[in-house]
N, C-alpha and C positions, 0 to 999 in steps of 0.2 A: 834182139834188142829191144826193150820196151821204153815208154817215156822216161820213166826214173830212172834207166839205165844212160839213156842219151842226153839228158837234163846233167848228169855228172859229169859227162864225157865233156858237154860244155863247158862247164864249171871249170874243171882242170884246164881246158885245151886254153882258156880265157885266162888265168891265172898264168899258164906257160907265156902267150902271146901277146897278152896285155893291149891286143886290138882286133878289129875287125873290117873286114869293109861293107860298106851299106851300097847297094844298089836300090835307085830309087827311078820315075820314069816323069817326064815333063809333060807338059801338053800335047805335044808333037808326037809323043812316044818315045821320045830318043831316051837314053837311058843315063844314067849319071852315077857315079860310084864315087865314094868317099872313104876316106879313113876314119873311124870312132873309136871310142874305149868302151864298147859295151858290158854290161855285167849281168851275172845272176843276181836276184836278190831270195834270200833261203825261204822268207813266207811267202813267196810270189811266184809258186812253181809255171812252168809252161809260159814263161815269156822271159824276153831280154830286153834290157833298159840300158840308154845312153841317155846322153842330154846334146840339145844344140841351143843355137840362139834363134831368136821368132826373126831374126834380120837375114837369116840364113837362105841360101836358096831352096834348098829341101824341105822348109817348112811348107812355103808353097806347091812345091810337087806332092807333097803328102795332104795336103790338103784337097787336092785335084785327085790323086791316087794314092790311097793309103797301102796297098799291094807292094811290099818291098821284099830283098834276098840278103840276106847275111853271107859273107864267107869267113870262115875264122879256122887260119892254119897255123902248125907248129912251125916254129924256126926252122926246122930240118925238113919240113914238106911233106914229113912223113904221116902227117894225120889231117886232114881235111873235115870240116864241117860246113855243110851248108844250110841254110833254114830259110824256109820261106812262109810269109806271113801278112799280118796288115798292122800297120802303126795306129797307136792313139795317140795324141798329141794332149801332153798334161801340165798344165798349170796349176800348180797344188804346191804350196809349201813343205807341207810333210813330206811329201814324195820327191820332192827336188834336194831337200834335206838326206834323204834316207841313198838314194843314187848317188850324190855328193860324195855321201861318207863314204862309200865302198871303192870309188873310182876316181875321188880329186887326188890322190897324188900322183895320178898318169895324166893330168889335163894342163900340162905346161904350155903346150903348141895352142889348145881352146882358150886359153886365158888372154894368150899373145893376141887373137883373132876377136874377141868378145873380152872386152876389157871390165865391161859391166857386169859383175858377180850377179846383179837382181835380175838382169835379162836372161834368162834361160828359161828353157821348155825341156820336160821329159820326154823321151821318145820311148814310147813303151811297146814293144813287138810282140803280139801274141802268136804264137807260133804255129801255125795250121801242119807243118811237116818238117821233118830234119834230114839229113842224110850225111851218116858219119861214113868216110871214106879212108882207106888205108891204100893208098895209092902203087905204094913199094909190094904190096900182097895181092890187089888187085879184089881186096875186099869191100864191097860196099852195102851198106844196111841203109834203109828206108824206115823212117817213123813219122806213122801219121799222128795226127794230134787230133785232128777233126772229124 
């Protein structure tokens, strides 16, 4: 499996799952996990995008340590992809619009927690490696991006 193939699998799985789990660490090294709504942008390969509020805890965690992990799984748990990489916090209106165009229909919970539509940041995860896992078949494929 190569980078292009795993990015296709990530895109297909995100369309099916609609969400993923992002893991960060705080200053003490304690892990924190939360559900987010990531997406792939077609003209920006090798990265996964999501949004957050500048007031949410993960922003401080990411400023201290941008290294993260994502887990995206199918509803039947027959396909799981884990990603490892570094997140860039992006405060750019055109990037916000581009990401929101893709994921806005799936953000009802986010808007309940963050009522100010102008107060968002884009999380750009630059993928360093991805693991494609078919647990029922015992198949694992690791793809290095860096």
